[in-house]
py3Dmol code that shows the C-alpha trace and the ligand (Angstrom):
import py3Dmol

protein = """\
ATOM      1  CA  MET A   1     -54.979  -8.623   6.935  1.00  0.00           C
ATOM      2  CA  ARG A   2     -53.094  -5.853   5.126  1.00  0.00           C
ATOM      3  CA  GLY A   3     -50.168  -6.211   7.550  1.00  0.00           C
ATOM      4  CA  MET A   4     -50.027  -9.938   6.817  1.00  0.00           C
ATOM      5  CA  ARG A   5     -49.835  -9.359   3.094  1.00  0.00           C
ATOM      6  CA  THR A   6     -47.002  -6.849   3.434  1.00  0.00           C
ATOM      7  CA  LEU A   7     -45.094  -9.325   5.565  1.00  0.00           C
ATOM      8  CA  LEU A   8     -45.586 -12.080   3.032  1.00  0.00           C
ATOM      9  CA  VAL A   9     -44.417  -9.861   0.168  1.00  0.00           C
ATOM     10  CA  LEU A  10     -41.350  -8.867   2.201  1.00  0.00           C
ATOM     11  CA  ALA A  11     -40.562 -12.489   3.007  1.00  0.00           C
ATOM     12  CA  LEU A  12     -40.848 -13.484  -0.655  1.00  0.00           C
ATOM     13  CA  THR A  13     -38.678 -10.596  -1.831  1.00  0.00           C
ATOM     14  CA  ALA A  14     -35.986 -11.416   0.695  1.00  0.00           C
ATOM     15  CA  ALA A  15     -36.015 -15.105  -0.201  1.00  0.00           C
ATOM     16  CA  SER A  16     -35.703 -14.475  -3.924  1.00  0.00           C
ATOM     17  CA  LEU A  17     -32.574 -12.291  -3.531  1.00  0.00           C
ATOM     18  CA  PRO A  18     -29.222 -14.037  -3.537  1.00  0.00           C
ATOM     19  CA  ALA A  19     -27.486 -13.380  -0.209  1.00  0.00           C
ATOM     20  CA  HIS A  20     -24.647 -11.252  -1.677  1.00  0.00           C
ATOM     21  CA  ASP A  21     -27.098  -8.739  -3.129  1.00  0.00           C
ATOM     22  CA  VAL A  22     -28.426  -7.700   0.289  1.00  0.00           C
ATOM     23  CA  ILE A  23     -26.976  -4.237   0.696  1.00  0.00           C
ATOM     24  CA  THR A  24     -26.972  -2.909   4.244  1.00  0.00           C
ATOM     25  CA  THR A  25     -24.475  -0.056   3.937  1.00  0.00           C
ATOM     26  CA  LYS A  26     -24.486   3.426   2.446  1.00  0.00           C
ATOM     27  CA  LEU A  27     -20.744   3.167   1.764  1.00  0.00           C
ATOM     28  CA  THR A  28     -20.028   2.562  -1.923  1.00  0.00           C
ATOM     29  CA  TYR A  29     -17.180   1.625  -4.214  1.00  0.00           C
ATOM     30  CA  THR A  30     -17.528   4.727  -6.364  1.00  0.00           C
ATOM     31  CA  ARG A  31     -17.539   7.227  -3.481  1.00  0.00           C
ATOM     32  CA  GLU A  32     -15.344   5.832  -0.684  1.00  0.00           C
ATOM     33  CA  ILE A  33     -13.569   2.599  -1.616  1.00  0.00           C
ATOM     34  CA  SER A  34     -12.132   3.618  -5.012  1.00  0.00           C
ATOM     35  CA  ARG A  35     -10.413   6.592  -3.332  1.00  0.00           C
ATOM     36  CA  ILE A  36      -8.863   4.496  -0.556  1.00  0.00           C
ATOM     37  CA  LEU A  37      -7.643   1.883  -3.054  1.00  0.00           C
ATOM     38  CA  ALA A  38      -6.179   4.626  -5.271  1.00  0.00           C
ATOM     39  CA  ALA A  39      -4.242   6.134  -2.382  1.00  0.00           C
ATOM     40  CA  ARG A  40      -3.077   2.942  -0.694  1.00  0.00           C
ATOM     41  CA  CYS A  41      -3.191  -0.036  -3.021  1.00  0.00           C
ATOM     42  CA  LEU A  42      -2.937   0.829  -6.726  1.00  0.00           C
ATOM     43  CA  SER A  43       0.796   1.469  -6.661  1.00  0.00           C
ATOM     44  CA  CYS A  44       1.015  -2.368  -6.563  1.00  0.00           C
ATOM     45  CA  HIS A  45      -2.465  -3.470  -7.679  1.00  0.00           C
ATOM     46  CA  GLY A  46      -2.604  -1.368 -10.848  1.00  0.00           C
ATOM     47  CA  ALA A  47      -3.976  -2.406 -14.228  1.00  0.00           C
ATOM     48  CA  ASN A  48      -1.056  -4.676 -15.157  1.00  0.00           C
ATOM     49  CA  SER A  49      -0.595  -6.446 -11.829  1.00  0.00           C
ATOM     50  CA  SER A  50      -1.605 -10.063 -11.088  1.00  0.00           C
ATOM     51  CA  ILE A  51      -4.380  -8.837  -8.768  1.00  0.00           C
ATOM     52  CA  ALA A  52      -5.684  -5.612 -10.340  1.00  0.00           C
ATOM     53  CA  LEU A  53      -8.033  -3.505  -8.185  1.00  0.00           C
ATOM     54  CA  THR A  54      -8.666  -0.592 -10.540  1.00  0.00           C
ATOM     55  CA  THR A  55     -12.423  -1.030 -11.218  1.00  0.00           C
ATOM     56  CA  TYR A  56     -15.485  -2.242  -9.317  1.00  0.00           C
ATOM     57  CA  GLU A  57     -15.654  -5.370 -11.488  1.00  0.00           C
ATOM     58  CA  GLU A  58     -12.037  -6.270 -10.653  1.00  0.00           C
ATOM     59  CA  THR A  59     -12.398  -5.433  -6.970  1.00  0.00           C
ATOM     60  CA  ARG A  60     -15.753  -7.064  -6.143  1.00  0.00           C
ATOM     61  CA  PRO A  61     -14.539 -10.720  -6.319  1.00  0.00           C
ATOM     62  CA  TRP A  62     -11.733  -9.834  -3.886  1.00  0.00           C
ATOM     63  CA  ALA A  63     -13.968  -7.998  -1.382  1.00  0.00           C
ATOM     64  CA  VAL A  64     -13.814 -10.601   1.394  1.00  0.00           C
ATOM     65  CA  ALA A  65     -10.081 -11.162   0.858  1.00  0.00           C
ATOM     66  CA  ILE A  66      -9.531  -7.385   0.975  1.00  0.00           C
ATOM     67  CA  LYS A  67     -11.307  -7.138   4.324  1.00  0.00           C
ATOM     68  CA  GLU A  68      -9.213  -9.988   5.748  1.00  0.00           C
ATOM     69  CA  GLN A  69      -5.960  -8.559   4.394  1.00  0.00           C
ATOM     70  CA  VAL A  70      -6.535  -5.062   5.761  1.00  0.00           C
ATOM     71  CA  LEU A  71      -7.885  -6.178   9.148  1.00  0.00           C
ATOM     72  CA  SER A  72      -4.910  -8.492   9.700  1.00  0.00           C
ATOM     73  CA  ARG A  73      -2.690  -5.593   8.545  1.00  0.00           C
ATOM     74  CA  SER A  74      -1.158  -7.900   5.903  1.00  0.00           C
ATOM     75  CA  MET A  75      -2.038  -5.345   3.189  1.00  0.00           C
ATOM     76  CA  PRO A  76      -0.678  -2.900   2.331  1.00  0.00           C
ATOM     77  CA  PRO A  77       2.570  -4.727   3.087  1.00  0.00           C
ATOM     78  CA  TRP A  78       5.255  -2.652   4.679  1.00  0.00           C
ATOM     79  CA  GLY A  79       8.124  -4.775   5.934  1.00  0.00           C
ATOM     80  CA  ALA A  80       9.944  -1.985   7.752  1.00  0.00           C
ATOM     81  CA  VAL A  81      10.265  -1.352  11.468  1.00  0.00           C
ATOM     82  CA  LYS A  82       8.667   1.961  12.487  1.00  0.00           C
ATOM     83  CA  GLY A  83      10.816   4.630  14.080  1.00  0.00           C
ATOM     84  CA  PHE A  84      14.036   3.787  12.187  1.00  0.00           C
ATOM     85  CA  GLY A  85      14.302   6.255   9.318  1.00  0.00           C
ATOM     86  CA  HIS A  86      11.496   8.591   8.217  1.00  0.00           C
ATOM     87  CA  PHE A  87       9.290   7.746   5.264  1.00  0.00           C
ATOM     88  CA  ALA A  88       6.640   9.517   3.252  1.00  0.00           C
ATOM     89  CA  PRO A  89       3.957   8.526   2.939  1.00  0.00           C
ATOM     90  CA  ASP A  90       3.786   5.708   5.444  1.00  0.00           C
ATOM     91  CA  ASN A  91       1.302   3.519   3.546  1.00  0.00           C
ATOM     92  CA  ALA A  92      -0.524   2.080   6.544  1.00  0.00           C
ATOM     93  CA  LEU A  93      -4.321   2.478   6.491  1.00  0.00           C
ATOM     94  CA  SER A  94      -5.822   4.811   9.072  1.00  0.00           C
ATOM     95  CA  GLN A  95      -8.279   3.374  11.595  1.00  0.00           C
ATOM     96  CA  GLU A  96     -11.065   5.190   9.735  1.00  0.00           C
ATOM     97  CA  GLU A  97     -10.093   3.636   6.385  1.00  0.00           C
ATOM     98  CA  LEU A  98     -10.013   0.170   7.985  1.00  0.00           C
ATOM     99  CA  ILE A  99     -13.525   0.649   9.352  1.00  0.00           C
ATOM    100  CA  ILE A 100     -14.840   1.974   6.023  1.00  0.00           C
ATOM    101  CA  ILE A 101     -13.456  -1.002   4.067  1.00  0.00           C
ATOM    102  CA  SER A 102     -14.769  -3.579   6.589  1.00  0.00           C
ATOM    103  CA  ALA A 103     -18.214  -1.984   6.808  1.00  0.00           C
ATOM    104  CA  TRP A 104     -18.460  -1.801   3.002  1.00  0.00           C
ATOM    105  CA  VAL A 105     -17.627  -5.514   2.623  1.00  0.00           C
ATOM    106  CA  ILE A 106     -19.936  -6.631   5.452  1.00  0.00           C
ATOM    107  CA  GLY A 107     -22.680  -4.416   4.002  1.00  0.00           C
ATOM    108  CA  GLY A 108     -22.597  -6.258   0.653  1.00  0.00           C
ATOM    109  CA  ALA A 109     -19.848  -4.291  -1.179  1.00  0.00           C
ATOM    110  CA  PRO A 110     -22.176  -2.125  -3.321  1.00  0.00           C
ATOM    111  CA  LYS A 111     -20.957  -0.248  -6.384  1.00  0.00           C
ATOM    112  CA  GLY A 112     -22.783   3.064  -6.014  1.00  0.00           C
ATOM    113  CA  ASP A 113     -23.270   5.862  -8.524  1.00  0.00           C
ATOM    114  CA  PRO A 114     -20.604   5.808 -11.294  1.00  0.00           C
ATOM    115  CA  ALA A 115     -20.765   9.622 -11.407  1.00  0.00           C
ATOM    116  CA  LEU A 116     -19.036   9.690  -8.000  1.00  0.00           C
ATOM    117  CA  LEU A 117     -15.873   7.904  -9.162  1.00  0.00           C
ATOM    118  CA  PRO A 118     -12.717   9.993  -8.743  1.00  0.00           C
ATOM    119  CA  ALA A 119     -11.385  11.385 -12.031  1.00  0.00           C
ATOM    120  CA  ALA A 120      -8.537   9.311 -13.463  1.00  0.00           C
ATOM    121  CA  LYS A 121      -6.260  12.340 -13.310  1.00  0.00           C
ATOM    122  CA  THR A 122      -7.010  12.822  -9.586  1.00  0.00           C
ATOM    123  CA  ILE A 123      -5.822   9.280  -9.001  1.00  0.00           C
ATOM    124  CA  ALA A 124      -2.697   9.846 -11.077  1.00  0.00           C
ATOM    125  CA  ALA A 125      -1.996  13.086  -9.187  1.00  0.00           C
ATOM    126  CA  ARG A 126      -1.964  11.197  -5.889  1.00  0.00           C
ATOM    127  CA  GLN A 127       0.811   8.902  -7.063  1.00  0.00           C
ATOM    128  CA  PRO A 128       4.107  10.645  -6.344  1.00  0.00           C
ATOM    129  CA  PRO A 129       6.530  10.845  -9.293  1.00  0.00           C
ATOM    130  CA  ALA A 130       8.651   7.721  -9.727  1.00  0.00           C
ATOM    131  CA  LEU A 131      12.209   7.818  -8.386  1.00  0.00           C
ATOM    132  CA  THR A 132      15.146   6.690 -10.494  1.00  0.00           C
ATOM    133  CA  THR A 133      17.977   4.388  -9.493  1.00  0.00           C
ATOM    134  CA  ALA A 134      21.228   6.231  -8.864  1.00  0.00           C
ATOM    135  CA  LEU A 135      23.334   3.270  -7.703  1.00  0.00           C
ATOM    136  CA  THR A 136      22.903  -0.396  -6.831  1.00  0.00           C
ATOM    137  CA  VAL A 137      24.564  -1.576  -3.633  1.00  0.00           C
ATOM    138  CA  ASN A 138      25.786  -5.085  -2.822  1.00  0.00           C
ATOM    139  CA  THR A 139      25.577  -4.931   0.977  1.00  0.00           C
ATOM    140  CA  GLN A 140      28.120  -2.099   1.218  1.00  0.00           C
ATOM    141  CA  LEU A 141      29.222   0.869  -0.869  1.00  0.00           C
ATOM    142  CA  ARG A 142      31.351   3.968  -0.338  1.00  0.00           C
ATOM    143  CA  LEU A 143      30.047   6.965  -2.297  1.00  0.00           C
ATOM    144  CA  ALA A 144      32.605   8.298  -4.754  1.00  0.00           C
ATOM    145  CA  ASN A 145      30.421  11.366  -5.388  1.00  0.00           C
ATOM    146  CA  PRO A 146      27.881  13.246  -3.277  1.00  0.00           C
ATOM    147  CA  LEU A 147      24.313  11.880  -3.519  1.00  0.00           C
ATOM    148  CA  VAL A 148      20.934  13.328  -2.642  1.00  0.00           C
ATOM    149  CA  LEU A 149      19.155  10.174  -1.490  1.00  0.00           C
ATOM    150  CA  ALA A 150      15.358  10.201  -1.952  1.00  0.00           C
ATOM    151  CA  GLY A 151      14.602   6.539  -1.275  1.00  0.00           C
ATOM    152  CA  VAL A 152      15.773   2.952  -1.060  1.00  0.00           C
ATOM    153  CA  ALA A 153      14.422  -0.138  -2.845  1.00  0.00           C
ATOM    154  CA  PRO A 154      15.436  -3.596  -1.572  1.00  0.00           C
ATOM    155  CA  LEU A 155      16.267  -6.112  -4.337  1.00  0.00           C
ATOM    156  CA  PRO A 156      16.273  -9.397  -2.430  1.00  0.00           C
ATOM    157  CA  ASP A 157      15.975 -12.963  -3.802  1.00  0.00           C
ATOM    158  CA  ALA A 158      14.383 -14.269  -0.607  1.00  0.00           C
ATOM    159  CA  THR A 159      12.461 -12.938   2.381  1.00  0.00           C
ATOM    160  CA  ILE A 160      14.616 -10.635   4.472  1.00  0.00           C
ATOM    161  CA  SER A 161      14.045 -11.513   8.083  1.00  0.00           C
ATOM    162  CA  ASP A 162      16.079  -8.644   9.459  1.00  0.00           C
ATOM    163  CA  ALA A 163      18.407  -6.070   7.903  1.00  0.00           C
ATOM    164  CA  LYS A 164      19.165  -2.473   8.826  1.00  0.00           C
ATOM    165  CA  ILE A 165      20.402  -0.080   6.165  1.00  0.00           C
ATOM    166  CA  THR A 166      22.445   2.848   7.461  1.00  0.00           C
ATOM    167  CA  ALA A 167      24.631   5.631   6.095  1.00  0.00           C
ATOM    168  CA  THR A 168      27.863   6.476   7.926  1.00  0.00           C
ATOM    169  CA  LEU A 169      28.952  10.004   7.041  1.00  0.00           C
ATOM    170  CA  PRO A 170      32.661  10.932   6.759  1.00  0.00           C
ATOM    171  CA  THR A 171      32.228  12.701  10.129  1.00  0.00           C
ATOM    172  CA  GLY A 172      31.338   9.332  11.726  1.00  0.00           C
ATOM    173  CA  GLU A 173      27.707  10.318  12.185  1.00  0.00           C
ATOM    174  CA  ILE A 174      25.342   7.394  11.461  1.00  0.00           C
ATOM    175  CA  GLN A 175      22.023   8.054   9.699  1.00  0.00           C
ATOM    176  CA  PRO A 176      19.339   5.336   9.922  1.00  0.00           C
ATOM    177  CA  ILE A 177      17.759   4.681   6.511  1.00  0.00           C
ATOM    178  CA  VAL A 178      15.465   1.658   6.818  1.00  0.00           C
ATOM    179  CA  TRP A 179      15.155  -1.440   9.011  1.00  0.00           C
ATOM    180  CA  LEU A 180      13.627  -4.281   6.995  1.00  0.00           C
ATOM    181  CA  HIS A 181      11.752  -6.944   8.859  1.00  0.00           C
ATOM    182  CA  ASN A 182      10.018  -9.917   7.152  1.00  0.00           C
ATOM    183  CA  TYR A 183      10.226  -8.129   3.836  1.00  0.00           C
ATOM    184  CA  GLN A 184       9.178 -10.188   0.792  1.00  0.00           C
ATOM    185  CA  PRO A 185      10.751  -9.878  -2.684  1.00  0.00           C
ATOM    186  CA  ALA A 186       7.316  -9.743  -4.416  1.00  0.00           C
ATOM    187  CA  TRP A 187       6.486  -6.451  -2.702  1.00  0.00           C
ATOM    188  CA  ARG A 188       8.976  -4.444  -4.778  1.00  0.00           C
ATOM    189  CA  SER A 189       8.577  -1.468  -2.455  1.00  0.00           C
ATOM    190  CA  THR A 190      10.484   1.745  -2.609  1.00  0.00           C
ATOM    191  CA  PHE A 191      10.912   3.284   0.806  1.00  0.00           C
ATOM    192  CA  ARG A 192      10.662   6.982   0.079  1.00  0.00           C
ATOM    193  CA  LEU A 193      12.363   9.215   2.632  1.00  0.00           C
ATOM    194  CA  ALA A 194      10.223  11.985   4.141  1.00  0.00           C
ATOM    195  CA  SER A 195      12.991  14.399   3.197  1.00  0.00           C
ATOM    196  CA  ALA A 196      15.951  13.642   0.970  1.00  0.00           C
ATOM    197  CA  LEU A 197      19.308  12.984   2.666  1.00  0.00           C
ATOM    198  CA  ARG A 198      22.323  14.911   1.367  1.00  0.00           C
ATOM    199  CA  LEU A 199      25.175  12.431   1.550  1.00  0.00           C
ATOM    200  CA  PRO A 200      28.709  13.705   0.894  1.00  0.00           C
ATOM    201  CA  ALA A 201      31.338  11.722  -1.025  1.00  0.00           C
ATOM    202  CA  GLY A 202      32.961   9.178   1.269  1.00  0.00           C
ATOM    203  CA  THR A 203      29.678   8.220   2.974  1.00  0.00           C
ATOM    204  CA  VAL A 204      29.440   4.469   3.548  1.00  0.00           C
ATOM    205  CA  ILE A 205      26.021   2.951   2.929  1.00  0.00           C
ATOM    206  CA  GLU A 206      25.596  -0.558   4.227  1.00  0.00           C
ATOM    207  CA  ALA A 207      23.160  -3.284   5.201  1.00  0.00           C
ATOM    208  CA  SER A 208      23.621  -5.279   8.404  1.00  0.00           C
ATOM    209  CA  ALA A 209      22.925  -8.531   6.505  1.00  0.00           C
ATOM    210  CA  PRO A 210      23.863  -9.527   2.923  1.00  0.00           C
ATOM    211  CA  LEU A 211      21.455  -7.627   0.655  1.00  0.00           C
ATOM    212  CA  ARG A 212      21.256  -5.984  -2.742  1.00  0.00           C
ATOM    213  CA  PHE A 213      19.405  -2.666  -2.808  1.00  0.00           C
ATOM    214  CA  ALA A 214      18.980   0.362  -5.050  1.00  0.00           C
ATOM    215  CA  LEU A 215      19.651   3.930  -3.975  1.00  0.00           C
ATOM    216  CA  LYS A 216      16.994   6.177  -5.512  1.00  0.00           C
ATOM    217  CA  ARG A 217      17.028   9.855  -6.377  1.00  0.00           C
TER     218      ARG A 217
END
"""
ligand_1 = """\
43
HEC
C 3.809 -2.715 -1.961
C 2.910 -3.402 -2.840
C 1.478 -3.663 -2.389
C 0.581 -2.749 -1.881
C 0.759 -1.252 -1.639
C -0.646 -3.503 -1.656
N -0.488 -4.809 -2.014
Fe -1.892 -6.288 -1.931
N -0.553 -7.644 -2.625
C 0.750 -7.360 -2.997
C 1.406 -8.582 -3.427
C 2.840 -8.701 -3.938
C 0.454 -9.621 -3.277
C 0.637 -11.105 -3.578
C -0.203 -11.536 -4.723
C 0.399 -11.299 -6.067
O 1.243 -12.099 -6.468
O 0.019 -10.316 -6.735
C -0.776 -8.980 -2.784
C -1.954 -9.667 -2.542
C -3.153 -9.061 -2.171
C -4.420 -9.742 -2.031
C -4.668 -11.212 -2.256
C -4.428 -11.966 -0.989
C -4.848 -13.399 -1.159
O -5.941 -13.720 -0.719
O -4.060 -14.139 -1.755
C -5.347 -8.810 -1.672
C -6.833 -9.038 -1.421
C -4.644 -7.547 -1.569
N -3.316 -7.728 -1.876
C -5.254 -6.377 -1.226
C -4.578 -5.159 -1.063
C -5.220 -3.934 -0.621
C -6.708 -3.793 -0.297
C -4.256 -2.984 -0.583
C -4.405 -1.537 -0.143
C -5.040 -1.329 1.131
C -3.004 -3.604 -1.014
N -3.250 -4.939 -1.290
C -1.801 -2.942 -1.139
C 1.358 -6.122 -2.971
C 0.794 -4.950 -2.476
"""
view = py3Dmol.view(width=600, height=400)
view.addModel(protein, "pdb")
view.setStyle({"model": 0}, {"cartoon": {"style": "trace"}})
view.addModel(ligand_1, "xyz")
view.setStyle({"model": 1}, {"stick": {}})
view.zoomTo()
view.show()
């Protein structure tokens, strides 16, 4: 008899809960997800972007879309071919981060304890300092002065299906910088080099297809 009553109570409780409130994961927004988003997504999905992901309330409606985007590796976008040039940090999610995000969404995307949120200054500290534009290149440019190149930002009007950016030093040596592949203008990425390239005057920087891009220092 007692067992029956417990079962009935359980059945009623379950039925009265809307499906999205059934939480089946210990992963939470405040502890795990906010930190992954801060490291990998907020450079583009910050407070003033069209899809802001800076709080639980902003993120929750996008939970299913976030899972789909990260599992299909559509987000974070990258648009560069690996192995040509060396970037830091390569924004791709680790396998562990992918699993954490998926399991959190499937488990009902709970918020968790607000006390576990990372401090705002920790998030800011993880964003590397912004680079500034030294020169803008229209497909090709010969450096009149030496340049310490820290990164490159494409400035296209349309999707770039394929373009390699290289630097040819006065010695004839060719340095790969970035190979763009299916890169979309909306991404506004800066490809930060793992270590800055010291380019002497006379270096020719060029793209293999017509392209405007900024050289950053
Ligand atoms: C380099 C910039 C950049 C980064 C980094 C980035 N995104 Fe995006 N994301 C975009 C842009 C651009 C769009 C297109 C929508 C728009 O106009 O804002 C987008 C769209 C989305 C969408 C909406 C897709 C839809 O259903 O239309 C989701 C969800 C998303 N991003 C999640 C993420 C997550 C999660 C991360 C981190 C793991 C991430 N993004 C990192 C630039 C970025």
